[in-house]
FILUM-970110 format. One record per residue (C-alpha): residue number from 1; residue in one letter; x, y, z. Coordinates in steps of 0.02 Angstrom, whole numbers. Layout:
N
NUM/a/X/Y/Z
...
This chain:
57
1/m/3001/4827/2866
2/d/2994/4605/2881
3/k/2842/4599/2764
4/n/2915/4706/2644
5/q/3049/4596/2603
6/a/2944/4442/2610
7/v/2864/4527/2489
8/l/2999/4585/2366
9/d/3067/4426/2388
10/s/2895/4329/2325
11/f/2929/4440/2158
12/d/3115/4398/2144
13/k/3047/4203/2140
14/q/2924/4245/2014
15/a/3032/4330/1916
16/k/3163/4173/1921
17/s/3022/4063/1879
18/k/2952/4136/1749
19/t/3136/4141/1656
20/s/3164/3987/1689
21/t/3000/3921/1623
22/s/3053/4039/1441
23/k/3221/3968/1465
24/k/3153/3803/1463
25/r/3033/3826/1329
26/k/3155/3890/1211
27/w/3251/3720/1227
28/r/3134/3618/1189
29/e/3071/3714/1050
30/i/3262/3689/969
31/e/3291/3534/1004
32/q/3134/3490/898
33/l/3197/3606/756
34/k/3353/3490/782
35/e/3252/3329/779
36/r/3131/3414/629
37/f/3304/3441/526
38/q/3392/3253/555
39/l/3238/3200/505
40/e/3209/3274/349
41/k/3396/3254/292
42/e/3359/3070/340
43/l/3208/3082/233
44/r/3319/3169/99
45/i/3433/2999/97
46/y/3293/2893/75
47/d/3208/3007/-70
48/d/3378/3012/-145
49/s/3401/2812/-173
50/l/3224/2781/-200
51/e/3265/2903/-372
52/y/3404/2780/-419
53/m/3300/2653/-435
54/l/3162/2738/-526
55/d/3328/2774/-649
56/e/3342/2592/-658
57/f/3191/2525/-720
């Protein structure tokens, strides 16, 4: 009976570790998307300022 419980516990631990790694992976993807959107936003600011400079010449 103890051996069966040990096997069941090991399966539970494996399932928990897989879900935690997938959650971490999802959060990393979300953080990467946030960084990309922030970078695009900052680049748009610079792009707009460059267009105004070109209009003046």
